[in-house]
C-alpha positions, 0 to 999 in steps of 0.5 A: 818855543823857549828852544826856538827863541834861544836858537834866534837869539844866537844866530842874531848875535852872531851876525851882530858879532860881524859889522856889515861894513867890516873892511875885512869882508869889504876885502874878501868880497873884492878878492872873490870878484876878481877870482871869480871872473874868466879875465882880469876885471879893471876897477869900475867892474869890480866896483859893479860887482861888490856895489862899493864906492870907487875910492873904497874900493880903489884904497882896498885894492891898493892895500890888497896890492900892496900885500901881494895877494893881487897885481894888475895885469901888465900893460892894463889896468885890470886886476888878477890874482897874485902868486900870494893869493895862489899859494894860499888857495892851493895850500887850503885845497891840499889840506882839504877835508876832501882830500881822503875821498879824492884820493879813494877815486885815484886809487881806484883808478889806478889799480883799474889802469895800472899806471899813476894818476894825479889830480891837478888844478890851475895855479897862477902860471902853473899846474899844481898836483893836488894829489897823485897815486904811483904805481909800484913800477921800477921805472916812474917819474918822481912827483909828488902832490904840491909839485908844479908843471908849466900850463904850456908844457903838460897835459892839465895845464894845456887843458886848462888853457884850452877852456879859458876865454880866447882873450886869456889865451891870447895874452897867456900866450904873448907874455909868458916865456915859452921855454924848451924843455926837451925837444918835443915842447911846444914853444910856437903860439901858433901851434899851441893855439892850434892845439888848444883848439882841437883839445877843446873839440876831442875833450881831453889833452895829451902830452908827448914828452912835452915836459920830461923826456920819455914821459907821456901823458893824457888828462880829462877835464874835471867840471864843477856843477855849472861846467866849469873845468876846475881841476884835471885828472891825468895818467902818467906813464913812461912812454916807452911802457904806454903809449898815447894811443894806448892810453886813450883806451883808458878815456872811459874810465877816466871820464868816470873817475872824473865824474866822481871827483866832481861830487868832492869838490869844494871850491 
């Protein structure tokens, strides 16, 4: 009984150590409210989500914006996660305690398919490689964990864009400069929109030398417990060695590995 009373007292002291009205905790709640939305929320929606007065929320938003953690959607009064917050999130995931488990799944898949495999996440307007296991072929793609790729010109990126709400996809295509990286890069918003619909229908995305000439890629989604696409598992290879039709034969193995990676998700 004495031991139980001691544990209760310790819990109470821990609770009292963090004031309920802590400005830091309020800021964290506001960041969570913004980051958890499929599309940038306006001030009124953030206020409802965190149940705080509008002047308080506005004051905290102004501080977070000054710190470079959030920003405003161009031409609107909606709030988005800014590059500094995205970088912080990416750095945290790159050093996650569960990285070893995810890497184990990647290594097993590489052993099965004989090509380089990656785990990536959306990070602001880019794709961030969380982990990558390369094969020992003399000809390979020089990328590493922490590298970034354009959303619209990579298989993983197109997969992420295809699962955004239509309003968010249309906004991305409207405000993002679609630069040609190779002669195969898709820079026509209408063509990309059609490809997004095809990706949603197929359940996978491909990249046919759209970012790096001579390199093809196939990506499948990694979903969290709520079914949201939170990461992508992809196979990269020189196009001359592995064509996309041949790569699609790996889809059952890739989906199985994606399910295994989903069990290691800690975000």
